[in-house]
Every structure is written in structure tokens, then in C-alpha cells.
C-alpha positions in Angstrom: -23.3 14.1 -29.7 -20.6 11.4 -30.1 -21.6 7.7 -30.2 -19.8 4.4 -29.9 -20.1 1.0 -31.6 -18.8 -2.2 -30.0 -18.3 -5.4 -32.0 -18.4 -9.0 -30.9 -18.9 -12.4 -32.6 -22.4 -14.0 -32.3 -20.8 -17.4 -32.3 -18.3 -16.7 -29.5 -18.4 -18.5 -26.2 -19.8 -17.0 -23.0 -16.2 -16.7 -21.7 -15.3 -14.5 -24.7 -18.4 -12.4 -24.1 -16.8 -11.3 -20.8 -13.7 -10.1 -22.5 -13.1 -6.5 -23.6 -14.7 -5.8 -27.0 -13.5 -3.7 -29.9 -14.9 -0.2 -29.6 -15.0 2.6 -32.1 -16.0 6.2 -31.2 -17.4 8.6 -33.7 -18.0 12.3 -33.2 -20.7 12.7 -35.8 -22.8 10.9 -38.4 -23.3 9.6 -41.0 -21.1 6.5 -40.6 -21.2 3.5 -42.9 -20.6 0.2 -41.1 -18.5 -2.3 -43.0 -16.1 0.2 -44.6 -12.5 1.2 -43.7 -14.0 4.0 -41.6 -16.0 1.5 -39.5 -14.8 -2.1 -40.1 -16.9 -5.0 -38.8 -15.1 -8.3 -38.0 -16.2 -11.0 -40.5 -17.9 -8.6 -42.9 -16.2 -7.1 -46.0 -19.0 -4.9 -47.4 -21.1 -2.0 -46.2 -24.2 -3.3 -44.3 -25.8 -0.3 -42.7 -25.5 3.4 -42.1 -25.8 5.4 -38.9 -27.6 8.7 -39.6 -28.2 11.8 -37.4 -31.7 13.1 -36.9 -32.6 16.7 -36.6 -33.4 16.2 -32.9 -29.8 15.1 -32.2 -30.8 11.5 -32.1 -29.5 8.7 -34.4 -31.1 6.2 -36.8 -30.0 3.1 -38.6 -30.6 2.5 -42.3 -29.8 -0.9 -44.0 -27.8 -1.0 -47.2 -28.3 -3.2 -50.3 -30.9 -5.4 -48.8 -28.7 -6.3 -45.9 -30.1 -8.8 -43.5 -29.7 -7.0 -40.2 -31.8 -7.1 -37.1 -32.3 -4.4 -34.4 -32.9 -5.9 -31.0 -34.1 -9.1 -32.8 -36.4 -7.4 -35.2 -35.6 -7.2 -39.0 -34.7 -3.7 -40.2 -35.9 -2.9 -43.7 -36.0 0.9 -43.5 -34.6 3.8 -41.5 -35.2 3.2 -37.8 -34.4 5.3 -34.8 -31.7 4.1 -32.4 -31.5 4.2 -28.6 -28.4 3.9 -26.5 -27.8 0.2 -25.8 -29.6 -1.1 -28.9 -28.1 -4.4 -30.4 -27.6 -4.6 -34.1 -27.2 -8.2 -35.5 -25.5 -8.5 -38.8 -24.2 -12.0 -39.0 -21.7 -13.1 -37.9 -21.2 -9.9 -35.9 -23.1 -8.2 -33.1 -22.9 -4.5 -33.0 -24.0 -2.5 -30.0 -24.8 1.2 -30.2 -24.2 3.7 -27.3 -24.5 7.4 -27.2 -21.7 9.2 -25.4 -23.1 11.7 -22.9 -21.0 14.7 -21.9 -19.7 14.6 -18.4 -22.0 16.1 -15.8 -20.6 19.3 -14.2 -19.7 19.0 -10.6 -21.8 21.1 -8.3 -20.1 23.5 -5.9 -21.5 21.5 -3.0 -19.8 18.4 -4.3 -16.6 20.2 -5.0 -16.6 21.7 -1.5 -17.2 18.3 0.0 -14.4 16.8 -2.1 -12.0 19.5 -1.0 -13.0 19.2 2.6 -12.4 15.4 2.5 -9.0 15.9 1.0 -8.1 18.4 3.6 -9.3 16.1 6.4 -7.3 13.2 5.0 -4.2 15.4 4.8 -4.6 16.6 8.4 -5.2 13.1 9.6 -2.1 11.8 7.9 -0.1 14.8 9.3 -1.3 14.0 12.8 -0.5 10.3 12.4 3.0 11.1 11.2 3.4 13.6 14.1 2.2 11.1 16.7 4.3 8.2 15.3 7.6 9.9 14.6 8.0 13.6 15.5 6.3 13.6 19.0 8.3 10.7 20.5 11.6 12.2 19.2 10.6 15.6 20.5 9.7 14.3 23.9 12.9 12.2 24.2 15.2 15.1 23.2 13.3 17.8 25.0 14.4 19.4 28.2 10.9 19.4 29.6 11.8 16.4 31.8 14.9 18.0 33.2 13.1 19.6 36.1 11.3 16.4 37.1 14.5 14.4 36.8 16.4 16.9 39.0 13.6 16.9 41.6 13.7 13.1 41.8 17.5 13.1 42.0 17.6 15.6 44.8 14.9 13.8 46.7 16.6 10.4 46.4 20.0 11.8 47.4 18.5 13.7 50.3 16.7 10.6 51.6 19.8 8.4 51.3 21.9 11.1 53.2 19.3 11.3 55.9 19.3 7.5 56.4 23.1 7.5 56.7 23.1 10.3 59.3 20.3 8.6 61.2 22.3 5.3 61.3 25.4 7.2 62.6 23.3 9.0 65.3 21.9 5.6 66.5 25.3 4.1 67.1 25.8 3.0 70.7 29.4 4.1 70.8 28.8 7.5 69.3 29.5 9.1 72.7 33.0 7.5 72.6 33.9 9.3 69.4 36.0 12.4 69.6 34.2 15.7 70.0 35.0 16.8 66.5 33.3 13.8 65.0 30.2 14.1 67.2 29.9 17.8 66.3 30.4 17.0 62.6 27.7 14.4 62.5 25.3 16.7 64.4 26.0 19.5 62.0 25.4 17.3 58.9 22.1 16.1 60.5 21.0 19.7 61.0 22.1 20.6 57.5 20.1 17.8 56.0 17.0 18.7 58.0 17.2 22.3 56.9 17.6 21.3 53.3 14.5 19.0 53.6 12.4 21.9 54.9 13.6 24.2 52.2 12.9 21.6 49.5 9.3 21.1 50.7 8.6 24.8 50.6 10.5 25.9 47.5 11.0 22.8 45.3 8.8 24.1 42.4 10.4 27.5 42.4 14.1 26.3 42.4 16.0 27.1 39.2 18.2 24.6 37.4 21.4 26.1 38.9 20.0 25.9 42.4 19.1 22.3 41.9 22.6 21.6 40.6 24.1 23.3 43.6 21.9 21.3 45.9 23.1 18.0 44.4 26.8 19.1 44.7 26.3 20.1 48.3 24.7 16.7 49.1 27.6 15.0 47.4 30.0 16.9 49.7 28.0 15.9 52.8 28.1 12.3 51.7 31.9 12.6 51.2 32.2 13.8 54.8 30.0 10.8 56.0 32.3 8.5 54.0 35.3 9.8 56.0 33.3 9.4 59.3 32.2 5.8 58.6 35.7 4.8 57.5 37.2 6.3 60.7 39.5 8.5 58.6 41.5 10.8 60.8 40.9 14.5 60.4 43.9 16.6 59.4 45.7 18.3 62.2 44.7 21.8 62.9 47.7 24.1 62.3 49.0 25.9 65.4 48.4 29.6 65.2 51.5 31.8 64.8 50.9 34.0 67.8 54.2 35.9 67.5 53.5 36.9 63.9 50.0 38.0 64.8 51.2 40.2 67.7 53.8 41.7 65.5 51.2 42.5 62.8 49.0 44.2 65.4 51.8 46.2 66.8 52.9 47.3 63.3 49.4 48.6 62.6 
């Protein structure tokens, strides 16, 4: 089992104790501290040896009557080590740690991790959709065409009805020529019939039918423009009776 040794100066300040320390990792024992293999700051000779026990634990053994202490107690012979033990060999402090293998992740934990990642990915995808794609799709989609066409027809039909109603309420309407009176009455009847049709079949109308309805209302409004502006109607061409009689006789 691998182990680590960390080195610090016993005379360093408290601020230095918080800094990152020099650490050496060894895969196996024995290791002699104070050599090129395991140098100790401030010491130029071997001071102790780390040995491996048969039960896969470790022990420390002092060298050449070195003055070392383990957790504050003098070490004169081979002594077992525990992870976290502090070895004092002035002016250095060496700490011993065993390196445990990483614990295997259980299938429950792996499944939970995977589910969390999937949930985060779905959440981010939904967020992006709501923030960017959905508004663009709604603004560019034709799903609003039907509602807009309905509103346009209703508004145009209502404005046309008001114009016809205003013309019918004129006091001098009976003074107008017969053609004008008949024309206004016919437009009023047409608008009324279109209103009834729209109430019954508005939801079933196709796009082309709505477009035709708007075009027809535009034509009716053009006629009302001519009536309101007193524009004279074009003269009715006189029938060519002689040509008609000749055509009948020829047949």
C-alpha cells in the first residue's frame, strides 16, 4: 500500500504552516529518510527508516542513534506507524500518511450520478428552448394567421356596417337618385348577410375564403367611397336594338 511523507520546518511561523508542504509518495518500503531517495529539508544524513510489516502496515526505525520523536515520544527502536503520525527530527517535522485506494462507486451512486446529469441536460435544453427557440418559432409560425385574419375581417366588417348605417340615417337620402338608394340598400343587405355567415362559419373558413372576404369588403368600401364623394356613376350604354333584332333574325 503506498504511503506519503510531508515535510515542514518546526521553526516556521503559523502562516507558513498553512502553505502547501513538500510531499513525497512511495509505492513500497523500505525507505530511508535523509537520503537522495527521500531528502529531508535541513538534514544531510539518514535519520530513520520506514519499514513494511507483514500485515501491510508500516513501522519506523531510527538510524545511528538519531534523536527523533514520534508524536512527541522518543523513538529508540522499531515502532509501528499509523496514518497521520508526526515524526520530529529537528529541524524538520515529517508527517506519515497511508494512501488508501479509491473506493469503488456503487451502482446506486453511479445511477444517481447519471440521472442527475441527464436531469441537468434536460433542464438546460428546456431553458434554451424557452429562451431562444420558442419565441422565434412563435413569431415566425403561421399559427397566428387564422386569428389575425379573423380579427381583420371582423374589424373591416364592423367599419363597413357603420358607414352603411351612417348613409342610411341621412335625412336627404330620399333625395338621392334611385340608383344610389338601391346601391346603398344592396350594400347594407350584403354586409348583413356576410355578418350572419361569419357568425356561423367563421371557424370553418379556409385561408382563401378569408382572403376573398377581405377583398370583397374592400370592394364594398370602394363603392361607399364613391357614394360619399357624390361621384357620378358612368352612363349606361344604350342597347343596340337594331343589331339585336338582326342577330335574332339571322338565327
